[in-house]
DOBA-130063 format. One line per 3 residues: their letters; for each residue x, y, z of N, C-alpha, C. Coordinates in nm, 3 decimals. Layout:
N
a> X Y Z X Y Z X Y Z ~ ...
***
This chain:
100
mlr> -1.278 2.404 -1.398 -1.134 2.396 -1.401 -1.077 2.391 -1.259 ~ -1.130 2.480 -1.173 -1.084 2.481 -1.034 -1.120 2.350 -0.965 ~ -1.238 2.298 -0.994 -1.280 2.173 -0.932 -1.189 2.057 -0.975
kfl> -1.151 2.053 -1.103 -1.060 1.948 -1.150 -0.925 1.959 -1.081 ~ -0.877 2.082 -1.063 -0.749 2.100 -0.995 -0.759 2.053 -0.851 ~ -0.868 2.088 -0.781 -0.882 2.049 -0.642 -0.900 1.899 -0.625
iig> -0.965 1.834 -0.721 -0.990 1.691 -0.709 -0.871 1.609 -0.757 ~ -0.803 1.652 -0.862 -0.694 1.574 -0.921 -0.558 1.632 -0.887 ~ -0.540 1.761 -0.913 -0.408 1.822 -0.900 -0.359 1.838 -0.757
lpf> -0.446 1.884 -0.668 -0.404 1.908 -0.530 -0.363 1.780 -0.458 ~ -0.440 1.671 -0.465 -0.392 1.548 -0.401 -0.262 1.496 -0.462 ~ -0.241 1.523 -0.589 -0.117 1.480 -0.654 0.002 1.563 -0.605
lap> -0.019 1.693 -0.585 0.090 1.782 -0.545 0.109 1.792 -0.393 ~ 0.011 1.753 -0.314 0.016 1.771 -0.169 0.139 1.705 -0.104 ~ 0.176 1.581 -0.138 0.296 1.524 -0.075 0.423 1.601 -0.108
tig> 0.435 1.649 -0.229 0.553 1.726 -0.267 0.559 1.858 -0.191 ~ 0.445 1.925 -0.182 0.440 2.051 -0.108 0.472 2.026 0.039 ~ 0.418 1.920 0.096 0.448 1.886 0.235 0.595 1.858 0.257
yil> 0.657 1.786 0.166 0.799 1.756 0.181 0.884 1.884 0.170 ~ 0.849 1.972 0.079 0.923 2.097 0.064 0.914 2.180 0.192 ~ 0.794 2.190 0.250 0.779 2.263 0.376 0.858 2.197 0.488
yay> 0.853 2.064 0.495 0.927 1.991 0.598 1.078 2.016 0.583 ~ 1.129 2.007 0.461 1.272 2.027 0.438 1.312 2.171 0.472 ~ 1.228 2.267 0.440 1.259 2.407 0.470 1.270 2.429 0.621
ytr> 1.172 2.382 0.695 1.173 2.407 0.839 1.281 2.328 0.912 ~ 1.309 2.206 0.870 1.417 2.132 0.937 1.552 2.196 0.905 ~ 1.571 2.244 0.783 1.697 2.312 0.750 1.709 2.441 0.830
knr> 1.601 2.515 0.844 1.602 2.638 0.922 1.635 2.609 1.069 ~ 1.579 2.503 1.125 1.610 2.467 1.263 1.757 2.429 1.277 ~ 1.809 2.350 1.182 1.951 2.311 1.189 2.043 2.432 1.179
edi> 2.009 2.526 1.091 2.091 2.648 1.077 2.087 2.732 1.204 ~ 1.970 2.743 1.264 1.959 2.820 1.388 2.038 2.755 1.502 ~ 2.034 2.622 1.510 2.110 2.552 1.612 2.260 2.569 1.587
adg> 2.303 2.560 1.460 2.445 2.577 1.427 2.493 2.719 1.457 ~ 2.405 2.818 1.444 2.441 2.956 1.475 2.440 2.985 1.625 ~ 2.398 2.888 1.704 2.397 2.904 1.849 2.271 2.969 1.902
kal> 2.169 2.982 1.819 2.044 3.042 1.865 1.966 2.939 1.948 ~ 1.903 2.988 2.052 1.819 2.902 2.134 1.680 2.895 2.069 ~ 1.639 2.774 2.038 1.508 2.756 1.976 1.401 2.753 2.084
ppw> 1.286 2.813 2.055 1.175 2.798 2.149 1.133 2.650 2.153 ~ 1.080 2.605 2.264 1.046 2.462 2.275 0.950 2.412 2.168 ~ 0.855 2.496 2.125 0.757 2.448 2.028 0.819 2.418 1.892
rtw> 0.936 2.475 1.862 1.000 2.447 1.734 1.073 2.313 1.733 ~ 1.093 2.255 1.849 1.159 2.124 1.855 1.058 2.011 1.873 ~ 0.933 2.042 1.896 0.831 1.939 1.917 0.767 1.901 1.784
pwt> 0.771 1.776 1.744 0.705 1.739 1.618 0.553 1.744 1.630 ~ 0.500 1.730 1.751 0.355 1.729 1.767 0.293 1.864 1.733 ~ 0.365 1.971 1.757 0.311 2.103 1.724 0.285 2.112 1.574
nli> 0.381 2.069 1.496 0.365 2.075 1.350 0.258 1.978 1.302 ~ 0.253 1.859 1.361 0.154 1.760 1.318 0.012 1.805 1.351 ~ -0.008 1.855 1.471 -0.142 1.899 1.510 -0.182 2.023 1.430
ggg> -0.089 2.115 1.413 -0.120 2.234 1.334 -0.152 2.200 1.190 ~ -0.074 2.111 1.130 -0.101 2.070 0.992 -0.232 1.996 0.980 ~ -0.261 1.908 1.075 -0.388 1.835 1.074 -0.507 1.928 1.087
alf> -0.496 2.026 1.176 -0.604 2.123 1.192 -0.623 2.206 1.065 ~ -0.513 2.245 1.004 -0.521 2.322 0.880 -0.589 2.242 0.769 ~ -0.550 2.115 0.753 -0.613 2.031 0.650 -0.760 2.004 0.681
aii> -0.795 1.989 0.810 -0.935 1.969 0.846 -1.017 2.093 0.811 ~ -0.964 2.210 0.839 -1.036 2.333 0.806 -1.052 2.347 0.654 ~ -0.945 2.320 0.581 -0.953 2.327 0.434 -1.054 2.227 0.381
glm> -1.055 2.106 0.436 -1.150 2.004 0.392 -1.294 2.042 0.420 ~ -1.319 2.096 0.539 -1.455 2.137 0.572 -1.501 2.255 0.487 ~ -1.409 2.348 0.459 -1.445 2.460 0.373 -1.474 2.411 0.231
gla> -1.394 2.318 0.182 -1.419 2.263 0.049 -1.550 2.188 0.042 ~ -1.583 2.113 0.147 -1.709 2.041 0.151 -1.826 2.137 0.153 ~ -1.814 2.245 0.229 -1.922 2.344 0.234 -1.936 2.416 0.101
yfg> -1.826 2.441 0.033 -1.831 2.516 -0.093 -1.874 2.429 -0.211 ~ -1.817 2.309 -0.220 -1.842 2.224 -0.336 -1.947 2.116 -0.311 ~ -1.984 2.092 -0.187 -2.078 1.986 -0.155 -2.216 2.014 -0.207
dgg> -2.291 1.909 -0.234 -2.428 1.922 -0.281 -2.521 1.891 -0.164 ~ -2.526 1.983 -0.070 -2.601 1.961 0.051 -2.749 1.984 0.039 ~ -2.794 2.058 -0.059 -2.935 2.088 -0.071 -2.980 2.182 0.039
dre> -3.109 2.211 0.039 -3.166 2.297 0.143 -3.186 2.218 0.271 ~ -3.204 2.289 0.380 -3.227 2.222 0.508 -3.361 2.149 0.509 ~ -3.458 2.200 0.438 -3.591 2.139 0.438 -3.606 2.032 0.329
sdy> -3.504 2.008 0.249 -3.516 1.910 0.141 -3.491 1.769 0.192 ~ -3.545 1.672 0.120 -3.528 1.531 0.153 -3.439 1.465 0.049 ~ -3.362 1.365 0.093 -3.276 1.292 0.000 -3.353 1.173 -0.055
apa> -3.354 1.160 -0.186 -3.416 1.046 -0.253 -3.302 0.959 -0.307 ~ -3.290 0.834 -0.260 -3.181 0.749 -0.307 -3.199 0.711 -0.454 ~ -3.093 0.659 -0.513 -3.100 0.613 -0.652 -3.201 0.500 -0.663
rle> -3.268 0.495 -0.777 -3.371 0.392 -0.795 -3.371 0.344 -0.939 ~ -3.440 0.233 -0.961 -3.450 0.173 -1.094 -3.589 0.200 -1.149 ~ -3.596 0.269 -1.263 -3.724 0.297 -1.329 -3.715 0.255 -1.475
dgr> -3.802 0.167 -1.516 -3.808 0.120 -1.655 -3.673 0.070 -1.705 ~ -3.600 0.000 -1.622 -3.471 -0.055 -1.662 -3.357 0.045 -1.661 ~ -3.381 0.168 -1.618 -3.276 0.270 -1.609 -3.252 0.304 -1.463
ivp> -3.127 0.337 -1.432 -3.094 0.382 -1.297 -3.110 0.533 -1.293 ~ -3.198 0.579 -1.206 -3.219 0.721 -1.186 -3.134 0.762 -1.066 ~ -3.042 0.856 -1.084 -2.953 0.891 -0.973 -3.030 0.958 -0.859
ggf> -2.977 0.941 -0.741 -3.039 1.003 -0.625 -3.009 1.151 -0.618 ~ -3.075 1.218 -0.529 -3.051 1.361 -0.513 -3.148 1.420 -0.411 ~ -3.138 1.548 -0.391 -3.224 1.617 -0.296 -3.348 1.669 -0.366
qda> -3.462 1.651 -0.299 -3.588 1.697 -0.352 -3.656 1.784 -0.247 ~ -3.740 1.875 -0.294 -3.813 1.961 -0.200 -3.905 1.874 -0.117 ~ -3.909 1.902 0.013 -3.994 1.826 0.103 -4.140 1.866 0.080
pka> -4.231 1.771 0.096 -4.371 1.808 0.081 -4.411 1.903 0.194 ~ -4.492 2.000 0.160 -4.535 2.099 0.258 -4.645 2.042 0.346 ~ -4.625 2.053 0.474 -4.726 2.008 0.570 -4.817 2.124 0.604
d> -4.947 2.102 0.590 -5.042 2.211 0.620 -5.102 2.194 0.755
***
């Protein structure tokens, strides 16, 4: 269930969540400027938000890949998909032969 949500639901909802966050922070900045508050420089730079968001998504993506990925063991070998008796046998990781 969680995997279906992460594969289907999260990419579907991500633009909406991003827009809501963007609208919240731009409204907050406008209100602070209207109240006469001096904003720190980083709150007026779009690059700070873009780089921070990109780093956050990269970290989330790498964590998801580590958690849900089928990496196999470090000593295992990858066997590509092959055709046997007219059937396609899917590829996957297999235990490496032991060297004596």
